[in-house]
C-alpha positions as CSV (number, residue, x, y, z in Angstrom):
1,M,-16.3,1.5,10.8
2,V,-13.4,-0.3,10.2
3,K,-11.0,-0.9,13.9
4,V,-7.8,-1.7,14.2
5,Q,-7.1,-3.4,17.3
6,K,-3.4,-4.4,18.7
7,L,-4.0,-7.5,20.5
8,Y,-1.1,-8.0,23.4
9,S,1.4,-10.3,21.3
10,G,1.8,-6.9,19.1
11,Q,-0.3,-8.1,16.2
12,L,-2.4,-6.1,14.7
13,V,-5.7,-6.9,14.0
14,L,-8.9,-5.1,11.1
15,T,-12.8,-5.0,12.9
16,I,-14.8,-4.3,10.5
17,P,-18.7,-4.6,11.1
18,K,-20.8,-7.3,11.6
19,R,-23.8,-6.8,9.0
20,L,-20.9,-5.8,7.0
21,A,-18.9,-9.7,6.7
22,E,-22.7,-10.7,6.6
23,Y,-24.0,-8.7,4.0
24,E,-20.0,-9.4,1.9
25,G,-20.2,-13.6,3.3
26,L,-16.7,-13.4,4.8
27,K,-15.6,-15.5,8.0
28,K,-13.5,-15.7,10.9
29,G,-9.7,-17.0,9.2
30,M,-10.1,-15.7,5.9
31,D,-7.6,-14.3,3.6
32,I,-8.2,-10.4,2.2
33,E,-5.9,-9.1,-0.1
34,F,-4.4,-4.9,0.7
35,K,-4.0,-3.1,-2.8
36,K,-3.1,0.7,-2.3
37,H,-5.1,3.7,-3.5
38,K,-4.6,6.6,-3.9
39,E,-6.9,8.1,-0.7
40,G,-6.2,4.4,1.0
41,F,-6.7,0.9,0.1
42,I,-8.6,-1.3,-2.0
43,L,-9.5,-4.8,0.0
44,H,-10.0,-8.1,-1.9
45,I,-11.0,-10.8,-0.5
46,R,-10.9,-14.5,-1.2
47,K,-13.2,-16.8,-1.7
């Protein structure tokens, strides 16, 4: 499950499961692009 958290500074942060991040090869600080989809969002991971 992906969670949206709000930091004390007001910044929003997406939190994803560790296993999903490992499977996709995600690392801390990577850029991810959001694209609007008819029923939500599509994430495009820059590698």
